[in-house]
Each structure stands twice: as structure tokens, then as C-alpha cells.
N, CA, C, O and CB atoms as a CASP TS submission, in Angstrom:
PFRMAT TS
TARGET T0000
AUTHOR 0000-0000-0000
METHOD Language model
MODEL 1
PARENT N/A
ATOM      1  N   MET     1       0.769  -1.190  -0.034  1.00  0.00           N
ATOM      2  CA  MET     1      -0.026   0.281   0.189  1.00  0.00           C
ATOM      3  C   MET     1       0.840   1.270  -0.208  1.00  0.00           C
ATOM      4  O   MET     1       0.749   2.041  -1.163  1.00  0.00           O
ATOM      5  CB  MET     1      -0.476   0.654   1.731  1.00  0.00           C
ATOM      6  N   LYS     2       1.777   1.150   0.719  1.00  0.00           N
ATOM      7  CA  LYS     2       2.917   2.520   0.623  1.00  0.00           C
ATOM      8  C   LYS     2       3.220   2.656  -0.435  1.00  0.00           C
ATOM      9  O   LYS     2       2.927   3.768  -0.873  1.00  0.00           O
ATOM     10  CB  LYS     2       4.238   2.540   1.293  1.00  0.00           C
ATOM     11  N   TYR     3       3.926   1.715  -1.421  1.00  0.00           N
ATOM     12  CA  TYR     3       4.353   1.956  -2.556  1.00  0.00           C
ATOM     13  C   TYR     3       3.545   2.544  -3.832  1.00  0.00           C
ATOM     14  O   TYR     3       3.963   3.091  -4.853  1.00  0.00           O
ATOM     15  CB  TYR     3       4.823   0.922  -2.770  1.00  0.00           C
ATOM     16  N   MET     4       1.949   2.161  -3.304  1.00  0.00           N
ATOM     17  CA  MET     4       0.885   2.378  -4.260  1.00  0.00           C
ATOM     18  C   MET     4       0.937   4.141  -4.280  1.00  0.00           C
ATOM     19  O   MET     4       0.755   4.912  -5.223  1.00  0.00           O
ATOM     20  CB  MET     4      -0.727   1.590  -3.692  1.00  0.00           C
ATOM     21  N   VAL     5       1.222   4.378  -3.020  1.00  0.00           N
ATOM     22  CA  VAL     5       0.779   5.730  -2.367  1.00  0.00           C
ATOM     23  C   VAL     5       1.522   6.526  -2.890  1.00  0.00           C
ATOM     24  O   VAL     5       1.202   7.522  -3.539  1.00  0.00           O
ATOM     25  CB  VAL     5       0.841   5.920  -0.921  1.00  0.00           C
ATOM     26  N   PHE     6       2.863   6.029  -2.574  1.00  0.00           N
ATOM     27  CA  PHE     6       3.947   6.730  -3.049  1.00  0.00           C
ATOM     28  C   PHE     6       4.250   6.671  -4.918  1.00  0.00           C
ATOM     29  O   PHE     6       4.847   7.638  -5.391  1.00  0.00           O
ATOM     30  CB  PHE     6       5.179   6.064  -2.146  1.00  0.00           C
ATOM     31  N   GLY     7       3.943   5.859  -5.601  1.00  0.00           N
ATOM     32  CA  GLY     7       3.872   6.112  -6.586  1.00  0.00           C
ATOM     33  C   GLY     7       2.652   7.162  -7.243  1.00  0.00           C
ATOM     34  O   GLY     7       2.852   8.070  -8.049  1.00  0.00           O
ATOM     35  N   ALA     8       1.675   6.855  -6.797  1.00  0.00           N
ATOM     36  CA  ALA     8       0.389   8.329  -6.985  1.00  0.00           C
ATOM     37  C   ALA     8       0.357   9.240  -7.057  1.00  0.00           C
ATOM     38  O   ALA     8      -0.314  10.050  -7.697  1.00  0.00           O
ATOM     39  CB  ALA     8      -0.363   8.724  -6.397  1.00  0.00           C
ATOM     40  N   PHE     9       1.781   9.300  -5.785  1.00  0.00           N
ATOM     41  CA  PHE     9       1.965  11.089  -5.630  1.00  0.00           C
ATOM     42  C   PHE     9       3.420  11.360  -6.466  1.00  0.00           C
ATOM     43  O   PHE     9       3.782  12.505  -6.737  1.00  0.00           O
ATOM     44  CB  PHE     9       2.179  11.738  -3.602  1.00  0.00           C
ATOM     45  N   VAL    10       4.147  10.248  -6.812  1.00  0.00           N
ATOM     46  CA  VAL    10       4.992  10.674  -7.979  1.00  0.00           C
ATOM     47  C   VAL    10       4.015  10.995  -9.432  1.00  0.00           C
ATOM     48  O   VAL    10       4.423  11.896 -10.165  1.00  0.00           O
ATOM     49  CB  VAL    10       6.141   9.362  -8.256  1.00  0.00           C
ATOM     50  N   ALA    11       3.010  10.410  -9.741  1.00  0.00           N
ATOM     51  CA  ALA    11       2.303  10.922 -11.495  1.00  0.00           C
ATOM     52  C   ALA    11       1.667  12.042 -10.621  1.00  0.00           C
ATOM     53  O   ALA    11       1.236  12.870 -11.424  1.00  0.00           O
ATOM     54  CB  ALA    11       0.839   9.596 -12.693  1.00  0.00           C
ATOM     55  N   ILE    12       1.404  12.459  -9.341  1.00  0.00           N
ATOM     56  CA  ILE    12       0.380  13.719  -9.445  1.00  0.00           C
ATOM     57  C   ILE    12       1.704  15.419  -9.443  1.00  0.00           C
ATOM     58  O   ILE    12       1.594  16.639  -9.563  1.00  0.00           O
ATOM     59  CB  ILE    12      -1.021  13.594  -7.518  1.00  0.00           C
ATOM     60  N   VAL    13       2.896  14.323  -9.209  1.00  0.00           N
ATOM     61  CA  VAL    13       3.647  16.002  -8.843  1.00  0.00           C
ATOM     62  C   VAL    13       4.098  15.490 -10.563  1.00  0.00           C
ATOM     63  O   VAL    13       4.485  16.477 -11.189  1.00  0.00           O
ATOM     64  CB  VAL    13       5.403  16.384  -7.040  1.00  0.00           C
ATOM     65  N   GLY    14       4.113  14.600 -11.142  1.00  0.00           N
ATOM     66  CA  GLY    14       5.318  14.634 -12.407  1.00  0.00           C
ATOM     67  C   GLY    14       4.024  15.341 -13.733  1.00  0.00           C
ATOM     68  O   GLY    14       4.167  16.054 -14.725  1.00  0.00           O
ATOM     69  N   SER    15       2.866  14.711 -13.102  1.00  0.00           N
ATOM     70  CA  SER    15       1.826  15.463 -13.834  1.00  0.00           C
ATOM     71  C   SER    15       1.450  16.910 -13.579  1.00  0.00           C
ATOM     72  O   SER    15       1.116  17.906 -14.221  1.00  0.00           O
ATOM     73  CB  SER    15       0.709  14.794 -13.675  1.00  0.00           C
ATOM     74  N   LEU    16       1.622  16.617 -12.596  1.00  0.00           N
ATOM     75  CA  LEU    16       1.915  18.828 -12.346  1.00  0.00           C
ATOM     76  C   LEU    16       3.325  19.485 -12.936  1.00  0.00           C
ATOM     77  O   LEU    16       3.172  20.478 -13.647  1.00  0.00           O
ATOM     78  CB  LEU    16       2.175  19.423 -10.181  1.00  0.00           C
ATOM     79  N   GLY    17       3.934  19.278 -12.833  1.00  0.00           N
ATOM     80  CA  GLY    17       5.577  19.321 -13.432  1.00  0.00           C
ATOM     81  C   GLY    17       4.936  19.358 -14.853  1.00  0.00           C
ATOM     82  O   GLY    17       4.811  20.468 -15.371  1.00  0.00           O
ATOM     83  N   ALA    18       4.663  18.639 -15.298  1.00  0.00           N
ATOM     84  CA  ALA    18       4.705  18.883 -16.988  1.00  0.00           C
ATOM     85  C   ALA    18       3.375  20.322 -17.240  1.00  0.00           C
ATOM     86  O   ALA    18       3.618  21.333 -17.898  1.00  0.00           O
ATOM     87  CB  ALA    18       4.065  16.926 -18.036  1.00  0.00           C
ATOM     88  N   ALA    19       2.559  20.151 -16.813  1.00  0.00           N
ATOM     89  CA  ALA    19       2.047  21.386 -16.838  1.00  0.00           C
ATOM     90  C   ALA    19       2.491  22.362 -17.326  1.00  0.00           C
ATOM     91  O   ALA    19       2.442  23.026 -18.361  1.00  0.00           O
ATOM     92  CB  ALA    19       1.853  21.712 -15.977  1.00  0.00           C
ATOM     93  N   LEU    20       3.351  22.302 -15.521  1.00  0.00           N
ATOM     94  CA  LEU    20       4.442  23.873 -15.589  1.00  0.00           C
ATOM     95  C   LEU    20       5.565  24.148 -16.513  1.00  0.00           C
ATOM     96  O   LEU    20       6.272  25.156 -16.517  1.00  0.00           O
ATOM     97  CB  LEU    20       5.289  24.073 -14.275  1.00  0.00           C
ATOM     98  N   VAL    21       5.652  22.891 -17.467  1.00  0.00           N
ATOM     99  CA  VAL    21       6.679  23.129 -17.902  1.00  0.00           C
ATOM    100  C   VAL    21       5.906  23.573 -19.481  1.00  0.00           C
ATOM    101  O   VAL    21       6.428  24.351 -20.278  1.00  0.00           O
ATOM    102  CB  VAL    21       7.788  21.883 -17.669  1.00  0.00           C
ATOM    103  N   PHE    22       4.775  22.990 -19.661  1.00  0.00           N
ATOM    104  CA  PHE    22       3.715  23.649 -20.918  1.00  0.00           C
ATOM    105  C   PHE    22       3.626  25.039 -21.064  1.00  0.00           C
ATOM    106  O   PHE    22       3.644  25.731 -22.082  1.00  0.00           O
ATOM    107  CB  PHE    22       2.198  23.297 -20.728  1.00  0.00           C
ATOM    108  N   MET    23       3.517  25.374 -19.728  1.00  0.00           N
ATOM    109  CA  MET    23       2.310  26.836 -19.234  1.00  0.00           C
ATOM    110  C   MET    23       3.926  27.635 -19.430  1.00  0.00           C
ATOM    111  O   MET    23       3.873  28.653 -20.120  1.00  0.00           O
ATOM    112  CB  MET    23       1.148  26.907 -16.909  1.00  0.00           C
ATOM    113  N   MET    24       5.017  27.340 -19.005  1.00  0.00           N
ATOM    114  CA  MET    24       6.577  28.351 -19.117  1.00  0.00           C
ATOM    115  C   MET    24       6.951  28.711 -20.624  1.00  0.00           C
ATOM    116  O   MET    24       7.543  29.715 -21.021  1.00  0.00           O
ATOM    117  CB  MET    24       8.125  27.386 -18.472  1.00  0.00           C
ATOM    118  N   ARG    25       6.259  27.211 -21.659  1.00  0.00           N
ATOM    119  CA  ARG    25       7.162  27.457 -22.865  1.00  0.00           C
ATOM    120  C   ARG    25       6.059  28.464 -23.726  1.00  0.00           C
ATOM    121  O   ARG    25       6.245  28.922 -24.854  1.00  0.00           O
ATOM    122  CB  ARG    25       7.688  25.823 -23.773  1.00  0.00           C
ATOM    123  N   GLY    26       4.924  28.656 -22.899  1.00  0.00           N
ATOM    124  CA  GLY    26       3.925  29.608 -24.037  1.00  0.00           C
ATOM    125  C   GLY    26       3.558  28.746 -25.267  1.00  0.00           C
ATOM    126  O   GLY    26       3.705  27.530 -25.386  1.00  0.00           O
ATOM    127  N   GLN    27       3.101  29.541 -26.072  1.00  0.00           N
ATOM    128  CA  GLN    27       2.430  28.990 -27.419  1.00  0.00           C
ATOM    129  C   GLN    27       3.109  29.752 -28.240  1.00  0.00           C
ATOM    130  O   GLN    27       3.170  30.956 -27.991  1.00  0.00           O
ATOM    131  CB  GLN    27       0.819  29.119 -27.661  1.00  0.00           C
ATOM    132  N   SER    28       3.846  29.148 -29.538  1.00  0.00           N
ATOM    133  CA  SER    28       4.921  29.433 -30.697  1.00  0.00           C
ATOM    134  C   SER    28       3.976  30.948 -31.468  1.00  0.00           C
ATOM    135  O   SER    28       4.436  32.047 -31.779  1.00  0.00           O
ATOM    136  CB  SER    28       5.149  27.654 -32.046  1.00  0.00           C
ATOM    137  N   SER    29       2.933  30.565 -31.552  1.00  0.00           N
ATOM    138  CA  SER    29       1.819  31.649 -32.552  1.00  0.00           C
ATOM    139  C   SER    29       0.660  31.313 -31.940  1.00  0.00           C
ATOM    140  O   SER    29       0.375  30.424 -31.137  1.00  0.00           O
ATOM    141  CB  SER    29       1.623  31.375 -34.402  1.00  0.00           C
ATOM    142  N   GLU    30      -0.223  32.549 -32.683  1.00  0.00           N
ATOM    143  CA  GLU    30      -1.331  32.895 -31.769  1.00  0.00           C
ATOM    144  C   GLU    30      -2.383  31.127 -32.634  1.00  0.00           C
ATOM    145  O   GLU    30      -2.795  30.336 -31.785  1.00  0.00           O
ATOM    146  CB  GLU    30      -2.159  35.166 -32.137  1.00  0.00           C
ATOM    147  N   GLY    31      -2.594  30.853 -33.751  1.00  0.00           N
ATOM    148  CA  GLY    31      -3.110  29.944 -33.945  1.00  0.00           C
ATOM    149  C   GLY    31      -2.833  28.426 -32.844  1.00  0.00           C
ATOM    150  O   GLY    31      -3.755  27.787 -32.338  1.00  0.00           O
ATOM    151  N   ASP    32      -1.269  28.096 -32.664  1.00  0.00           N
ATOM    152  CA  ASP    32      -1.391  27.046 -32.287  1.00  0.00           C
ATOM    153  C   ASP    32      -1.901  26.892 -30.438  1.00  0.00           C
ATOM    154  O   ASP    32      -1.586  27.618 -29.495  1.00  0.00           O
ATOM    155  CB  ASP    32      -0.088  26.513 -32.771  1.00  0.00           C
ATOM    156  N   SER    33      -2.730  25.723 -30.469  1.00  0.00           N
ATOM    157  CA  SER    33      -3.403  26.073 -29.062  1.00  0.00           C
ATOM    158  C   SER    33      -2.875  24.689 -28.433  1.00  0.00           C
ATOM    159  O   SER    33      -3.019  24.454 -27.234  1.00  0.00           O
ATOM    160  CB  SER    33      -5.335  26.341 -29.038  1.00  0.00           C
ATOM    161  N   SER    34      -2.058  23.503 -29.596  1.00  0.00           N
ATOM    162  CA  SER    34      -1.652  22.250 -29.162  1.00  0.00           C
ATOM    163  C   SER    34      -1.322  22.344 -27.680  1.00  0.00           C
ATOM    164  O   SER    34      -1.750  21.507 -26.886  1.00  0.00           O
ATOM    165  CB  SER    34      -0.494  21.755 -29.979  1.00  0.00           C
ATOM    166  N   LYS    35      -0.499  23.447 -27.284  1.00  0.00           N
ATOM    167  CA  LYS    35       0.052  23.175 -25.958  1.00  0.00           C
ATOM    168  C   LYS    35      -0.476  23.390 -24.789  1.00  0.00           C
ATOM    169  O   LYS    35      -0.310  22.876 -23.683  1.00  0.00           O
ATOM    170  CB  LYS    35       1.002  23.687 -25.823  1.00  0.00           C
ATOM    171  N   SER    36      -1.369  24.520 -25.334  1.00  0.00           N
ATOM    172  CA  SER    36      -2.001  24.883 -24.172  1.00  0.00           C
ATOM    173  C   SER    36      -3.209  23.200 -23.956  1.00  0.00           C
ATOM    174  O   SER    36      -3.674  22.913 -22.853  1.00  0.00           O
ATOM    175  CB  SER    36      -2.893  26.739 -24.505  1.00  0.00           C
ATOM    176  N   ARG    37      -3.403  22.603 -24.844  1.00  0.00           N
ATOM    177  CA  ARG    37      -4.434  21.172 -24.772  1.00  0.00           C
ATOM    178  C   ARG    37      -3.427  20.380 -23.974  1.00  0.00           C
ATOM    179  O   ARG    37      -4.009  19.694 -23.134  1.00  0.00           O
ATOM    180  CB  ARG    37      -4.933  20.267 -26.477  1.00  0.00           C
ATOM    181  N   ARG    38      -1.821  20.207 -23.944  1.00  0.00           N
ATOM    182  CA  ARG    38      -1.276  19.226 -23.772  1.00  0.00           C
ATOM    183  C   ARG    38      -1.356  19.596 -22.226  1.00  0.00           C
ATOM    184  O   ARG    38      -1.480  18.692 -21.400  1.00  0.00           O
ATOM    185  CB  ARG    38      -0.002  18.968 -24.582  1.00  0.00           C
ATOM    186  N   MET    39      -1.275  21.104 -21.789  1.00  0.00           N
ATOM    187  CA  MET    39      -1.430  21.290 -20.531  1.00  0.00           C
ATOM    188  C   MET    39      -2.419  21.205 -19.695  1.00  0.00           C
ATOM    189  O   MET    39      -2.290  20.659 -18.600  1.00  0.00           O
ATOM    190  CB  MET    39      -1.137  22.092 -20.384  1.00  0.00           C
ATOM    191  N   ALA    40      -3.253  21.603 -20.007  1.00  0.00           N
ATOM    192  CA  ALA    40      -4.633  21.154 -20.018  1.00  0.00           C
ATOM    193  C   ALA    40      -4.827  19.295 -19.620  1.00  0.00           C
ATOM    194  O   ALA    40      -5.471  18.593 -18.841  1.00  0.00           O
ATOM    195  CB  ALA    40      -5.196  21.583 -21.683  1.00  0.00           C
ATOM    196  N   TRP    41      -3.878  19.145 -20.650  1.00  0.00           N
ATOM    197  CA  TRP    41      -4.475  17.048 -19.821  1.00  0.00           C
ATOM    198  C   TRP    41      -3.429  17.182 -19.005  1.00  0.00           C
ATOM    199  O   TRP    41      -3.821  16.929 -17.866  1.00  0.00           O
ATOM    200  CB  TRP    41      -4.318  14.995 -21.024  1.00  0.00           C
ATOM    201  N   ALA    42      -2.460  17.413 -19.013  1.00  0.00           N
ATOM    202  CA  ALA    42      -1.501  17.685 -17.605  1.00  0.00           C
ATOM    203  C   ALA    42      -2.455  17.966 -16.568  1.00  0.00           C
ATOM    204  O   ALA    42      -2.605  17.158 -15.651  1.00  0.00           O
ATOM    205  CB  ALA    42      -0.374  19.049 -17.675  1.00  0.00           C
ATOM    206  N   LEU    43      -3.094  19.000 -16.619  1.00  0.00           N
ATOM    207  CA  LEU    43      -3.775  18.952 -15.410  1.00  0.00           C
ATOM    208  C   LEU    43      -5.137  18.021 -14.864  1.00  0.00           C
ATOM    209  O   LEU    43      -5.378  17.604 -13.731  1.00  0.00           O
ATOM    210  CB  LEU    43      -4.066  20.172 -15.348  1.00  0.00           C
ATOM    211  N   ALA    44      -5.708  17.913 -15.799  1.00  0.00           N
ATOM    212  CA  ALA    44      -6.663  16.897 -15.938  1.00  0.00           C
ATOM    213  C   ALA    44      -6.188  15.630 -15.344  1.00  0.00           C
ATOM    214  O   ALA    44      -6.796  15.082 -14.424  1.00  0.00           O
ATOM    215  CB  ALA    44      -7.008  16.712 -17.324  1.00  0.00           C
ATOM    216  N   ALA    45      -5.086  15.157 -15.875  1.00  0.00           N
ATOM    217  CA  ALA    45      -4.520  14.286 -15.120  1.00  0.00           C
ATOM    218  C   ALA    45      -4.440  14.229 -13.612  1.00  0.00           C
ATOM    219  O   ALA    45      -5.078  13.363 -13.014  1.00  0.00           O
ATOM    220  CB  ALA    45      -3.502  14.285 -15.527  1.00  0.00           C
ATOM    221  N   ARG    46      -3.768  15.016 -13.031  1.00  0.00           N
ATOM    222  CA  ARG    46      -2.924  15.311 -12.275  1.00  0.00           C
ATOM    223  C   ARG    46      -4.874  15.387 -11.144  1.00  0.00           C
ATOM    224  O   ARG    46      -5.180  14.700 -10.170  1.00  0.00           O
ATOM    225  CB  ARG    46      -1.551  16.854 -12.830  1.00  0.00           C
ATOM    226  N   VAL    47      -5.347  15.995 -11.541  1.00  0.00           N
ATOM    227  CA  VAL    47      -6.872  15.922 -10.802  1.00  0.00           C
ATOM    228  C   VAL    47      -7.242  14.444 -11.089  1.00  0.00           C
ATOM    229  O   VAL    47      -7.868  14.128 -10.078  1.00  0.00           O
ATOM    230  CB  VAL    47      -8.186  17.094 -11.525  1.00  0.00           C
ATOM    231  N   GLY    48      -7.200  13.287 -11.964  1.00  0.00           N
ATOM    232  CA  GLY    48      -7.661  11.792 -12.120  1.00  0.00           C
ATOM    233  C   GLY    48      -6.861  11.360 -11.210  1.00  0.00           C
ATOM    234  O   GLY    48      -7.408  11.029 -10.158  1.00  0.00           O
ATOM    235  N   PHE    49      -5.787  11.259 -11.271  1.00  0.00           N
ATOM    236  CA  PHE    49      -4.485  10.441  -9.929  1.00  0.00           C
ATOM    237  C   PHE    49      -5.171  11.039  -8.965  1.00  0.00           C
ATOM    238  O   PHE    49      -5.840  10.177  -8.396  1.00  0.00           O
ATOM    239  CB  PHE    49      -2.447  10.920  -9.815  1.00  0.00           C
ATOM    240  N   SER    50      -5.390  12.407  -8.356  1.00  0.00           N
ATOM    241  CA  SER    50      -5.883  12.505  -6.934  1.00  0.00           C
ATOM    242  C   SER    50      -7.208  12.119  -6.774  1.00  0.00           C
ATOM    243  O   SER    50      -7.421  11.189  -5.997  1.00  0.00           O
ATOM    244  CB  SER    50      -5.774  13.820  -6.398  1.00  0.00           C
ATOM    245  N   VAL    51      -8.022  12.573  -7.275  1.00  0.00           N
ATOM    246  CA  VAL    51      -9.326  11.497  -7.244  1.00  0.00           C
ATOM    247  C   VAL    51      -8.997   9.608  -6.954  1.00  0.00           C
ATOM    248  O   VAL    51      -9.553   8.996  -6.042  1.00  0.00           O
ATOM    249  CB  VAL    51     -10.097  11.681  -9.025  1.00  0.00           C
ATOM    250  N   LEU    52      -8.308   9.152  -7.635  1.00  0.00           N
ATOM    251  CA  LEU    52      -8.205   7.965  -7.834  1.00  0.00           C
ATOM    252  C   LEU    52      -7.333   7.449  -6.739  1.00  0.00           C
ATOM    253  O   LEU    52      -7.339   6.223  -6.621  1.00  0.00           O
ATOM    254  CB  LEU    52      -7.801   7.736  -9.112  1.00  0.00           C
ATOM    255  N   LEU    53      -6.529   8.176  -5.852  1.00  0.00           N
ATOM    256  CA  LEU    53      -5.855   8.424  -4.621  1.00  0.00           C
ATOM    257  C   LEU    53      -6.297   8.203  -3.531  1.00  0.00           C
ATOM    258  O   LEU    53      -5.834   7.541  -2.601  1.00  0.00           O
ATOM    259  CB  LEU    53      -5.548   9.429  -4.488  1.00  0.00           C
ATOM    260  N   PHE    54      -7.558   8.977  -3.670  1.00  0.00           N
ATOM    261  CA  PHE    54      -8.563   9.181  -2.580  1.00  0.00           C
ATOM    262  C   PHE    54      -9.511   7.809  -2.742  1.00  0.00           C
ATOM    263  O   PHE    54      -9.646   6.963  -1.858  1.00  0.00           O
ATOM    264  CB  PHE    54      -9.473  10.737  -2.790  1.00  0.00           C
ATOM    265  N   LEU    55     -10.020   7.779  -3.816  1.00  0.00           N
ATOM    266  CA  LEU    55     -10.705   6.106  -3.949  1.00  0.00           C
ATOM    267  C   LEU    55      -9.951   5.092  -3.214  1.00  0.00           C
ATOM    268  O   LEU    55     -10.449   4.497  -2.258  1.00  0.00           O
ATOM    269  CB  LEU    55     -10.705   5.469  -5.563  1.00  0.00           C
ATOM    270  N   ALA    56      -8.184   4.777  -3.837  1.00  0.00           N
ATOM    271  CA  ALA    56      -8.201   3.539  -3.062  1.00  0.00           C
ATOM    272  C   ALA    56      -7.763   3.830  -1.844  1.00  0.00           C
ATOM    273  O   ALA    56      -7.746   2.761  -1.235  1.00  0.00           O
ATOM    274  CB  ALA    56      -7.438   2.469  -3.594  1.00  0.00           C
ATOM    275  N   ILE    57      -7.366   4.766  -1.091  1.00  0.00           N
ATOM    276  CA  ILE    57      -7.204   5.107  -0.048  1.00  0.00           C
ATOM    277  C   ILE    57      -8.077   4.426   0.894  1.00  0.00           C
ATOM    278  O   ILE    57      -7.743   3.672   1.808  1.00  0.00           O
ATOM    279  CB  ILE    57      -7.241   6.288  -0.074  1.00  0.00           C
ATOM    280  N   LEU    58      -9.824   4.979   0.370  1.00  0.00           N
ATOM    281  CA  LEU    58     -10.927   4.599   0.810  1.00  0.00           C
ATOM    282  C   LEU    58     -11.223   3.131   0.927  1.00  0.00           C
ATOM    283  O   LEU    58     -11.667   2.416   1.826  1.00  0.00           O
ATOM    284  CB  LEU    58     -11.743   5.177   0.118  1.00  0.00           C
ATOM    285  N   LEU    59     -10.611   2.845  -0.928  1.00  0.00           N
ATOM    286  CA  LEU    59     -11.253   0.859  -0.718  1.00  0.00           C
ATOM    287  C   LEU    59     -10.436   0.395   0.279  1.00  0.00           C
ATOM    288  O   LEU    59     -10.690  -0.776   0.563  1.00  0.00           O
ATOM    289  CB  LEU    59     -10.964  -0.490  -2.257  1.00  0.00           C
ATOM    290  N   SER    60      -9.337   1.003   1.061  1.00  0.00           N
ATOM    291  CA  SER    60      -8.618   0.124   1.108  1.00  0.00           C
ATOM    292  C   SER    60      -8.850   0.380   3.384  1.00  0.00           C
ATOM    293  O   SER    60      -8.679  -0.587   4.126  1.00  0.00           O
ATOM    294  CB  SER    60      -6.911   0.445  -0.085  1.00  0.00           C
ATOM    295  N   TYR    61      -9.145   1.498   3.820  1.00  0.00           N
ATOM    296  CA  TYR    61      -9.664   1.363   4.802  1.00  0.00           C
ATOM    297  C   TYR    61     -11.211   0.501   4.852  1.00  0.00           C
ATOM    298  O   TYR    61     -11.723  -0.006   5.851  1.00  0.00           O
ATOM    299  CB  TYR    61      -9.612   2.623   5.194  1.00  0.00           C
ATOM    300  N   HIS    62     -11.632   0.516   3.759  1.00  0.00           N
ATOM    301  CA  HIS    62     -12.724   0.097   3.977  1.00  0.00           C
ATOM    302  C   HIS    62     -12.960  -1.649   3.772  1.00  0.00           C
ATOM    303  O   HIS    62     -13.945  -2.253   4.197  1.00  0.00           O
ATOM    304  CB  HIS    62     -13.490   0.964   3.157  1.00  0.00           C
ATOM    305  N   MET    63     -12.027  -2.154   3.163  1.00  0.00           N
ATOM    306  CA  MET    63     -11.331  -3.621   3.418  1.00  0.00           C
ATOM    307  C   MET    63     -10.478  -3.972   4.431  1.00  0.00           C
ATOM    308  O   MET    63     -10.046  -5.125   4.433  1.00  0.00           O
ATOM    309  CB  MET    63     -10.582  -3.979   2.428  1.00  0.00           C
ATOM    310  N   GLY    64     -10.135  -3.169   5.337  1.00  0.00           N
ATOM    311  CA  GLY    64      -9.363  -3.149   6.241  1.00  0.00           C
ATOM    312  C   GLY    64      -8.065  -3.757   5.771  1.00  0.00           C
ATOM    313  O   GLY    64      -7.709  -4.900   6.059  1.00  0.00           O
ATOM    314  N   TRP    65      -7.372  -2.892   5.013  1.00  0.00           N
ATOM    315  CA  TRP    65      -5.853  -3.392   4.961  1.00  0.00           C
ATOM    316  C   TRP    65      -5.103  -2.029   5.286  1.00  0.00           C
ATOM    317  O   TRP    65      -3.886  -2.104   5.117  1.00  0.00           O
ATOM    318  CB  TRP    65      -5.344  -4.102   3.331  1.00  0.00           C
ATOM    319  N   ILE    66      -5.521  -0.954   5.663  1.00  0.00           N
ATOM    320  CA  ILE    66      -5.011  -0.175   6.367  1.00  0.00           C
ATOM    321  C   ILE    66      -5.595   0.493   7.750  1.00  0.00           C
ATOM    322  O   ILE    66      -6.778   0.833   7.762  1.00  0.00           O
ATOM    323  CB  ILE    66      -4.759   0.558   5.555  1.00  0.00           C
ATOM    324  N   GLN    67      -5.107   0.605   8.444  1.00  0.00           N
ATOM    325  CA  GLN    67      -5.878   1.342   9.710  1.00  0.00           C
ATOM    326  C   GLN    67      -5.220   2.801  10.509  1.00  0.00           C
ATOM    327  O   GLN    67      -4.072   3.106  10.832  1.00  0.00           O
ATOM    328  CB  GLN    67      -5.939   0.126  10.935  1.00  0.00           C
ATOM    329  N   PRO    68      -6.867   3.674  10.672  1.00  0.00           N
ATOM    330  CA  PRO    68      -6.306   4.748  10.904  1.00  0.00           C
ATOM    331  C   PRO    68      -5.385   4.797  11.815  1.00  0.00           C
ATOM    332  O   PRO    68      -5.103   3.731  12.362  1.00  0.00           O
ATOM    333  CB  PRO    68      -7.048   5.506  11.104  1.00  0.00           C
ATOM    334  N   THR    69      -4.596   6.155  12.268  1.00  0.00           N
ATOM    335  CA  THR    69      -3.605   6.233  13.354  1.00  0.00           C
ATOM    336  C   THR    69      -3.432   7.292  13.335  1.00  0.00           C
ATOM    337  O   THR    69      -2.883   7.921  12.430  1.00  0.00           O
ATOM    338  CB  THR    69      -2.464   5.584  13.376  1.00  0.00           C
ATOM    339  N   GLY    70      -3.949   7.784  14.523  1.00  0.00           N
ATOM    340  CA  GLY    70      -4.047   9.022  14.974  1.00  0.00           C
ATOM    341  C   GLY    70      -4.201   9.881  16.600  1.00  0.00           C
ATOM    342  O   GLY    70      -3.183   9.660  17.255  1.00  0.00           O
ATOM    343  N   LEU    71      -4.808  10.420  17.058  1.00  0.00           N
ATOM    344  CA  LEU    71      -4.693  10.828  18.551  1.00  0.00           C
ATOM    345  C   LEU    71      -5.786   9.921  18.973  1.00  0.00           C
ATOM    346  O   LEU    71      -6.972   9.996  18.651  1.00  0.00           O
ATOM    347  CB  LEU    71      -4.924  12.529  18.971  1.00  0.00           C
ATOM    348  N   PRO    72      -5.120   8.918  19.863  1.00  0.00           N
ATOM    349  CA  PRO    72      -6.122   8.041  20.608  1.00  0.00           C
ATOM    350  C   PRO    72      -7.828   8.998  21.104  1.00  0.00           C
ATOM    351  O   PRO    72      -7.939  10.202  21.337  1.00  0.00           O
ATOM    352  CB  PRO    72      -5.101   7.477  22.194  1.00  0.00           C
ATOM    353  N   ALA    73      -8.678   8.172  21.123  1.00  0.00           N
ATOM    354  CA  ALA    73      -9.985   8.771  21.531  1.00  0.00           C
ATOM    355  C   ALA    73     -10.320   8.955  23.279  1.00  0.00           C
ATOM    356  O   ALA    73      -9.865   8.026  23.945  1.00  0.00           O
ATOM    357  CB  ALA    73     -11.113   7.761  20.840  1.00  0.00           C
ATOM    358  N   ARG    74     -10.695   9.507  23.682  1.00  0.00           N
ATOM    359  CA  ARG    74     -10.460   9.834  24.976  1.00  0.00           C
ATOM    360  C   ARG    74     -11.815   8.914  25.326  1.00  0.00           C
ATOM    361  O   ARG    74     -12.192   8.790  26.491  1.00  0.00           O
ATOM    362  CB  ARG    74     -10.354  11.587  25.391  1.00  0.00           C
TER
END
């Protein structure tokens, strides 16, 4: 489970970095929107990875694969 969470975080940060690169390069001409489409796809992928990670954590908790560790209840 730790490896899956780590991999998801790497994918999230990687797609965010890719979107940053596409944004910083800018568009070469007025009619060329392929870079902005790639930036939008990278940001959409980041959102998708985040939702997938959240659902995986919820499923893992429901199945009993992970246990909450926090402050003990009084």
C-alpha cells in the first residue's frame, strides 16, 4: 500500500510539473493551441490521479488493509 501511495504522489507531482513546463514554454503562434491542450490534459491527469488515490485509500480502509493512526479517543 505504501508503494501505491508513493507512486500516486509521484504521478501527481509529475503531471503538475509537466503542466508547468507546458505553461512556461508558452505558445509559439496565435493559432497554435496544442501546447495549451497538453497543459490542460496534464492538469486533468493530475486531478484524475488525485481522485484515484483518494478512492484507493477509501477502499483500502473499507477492506481493512490500512488502519487509521491518529490521536487516541478518550
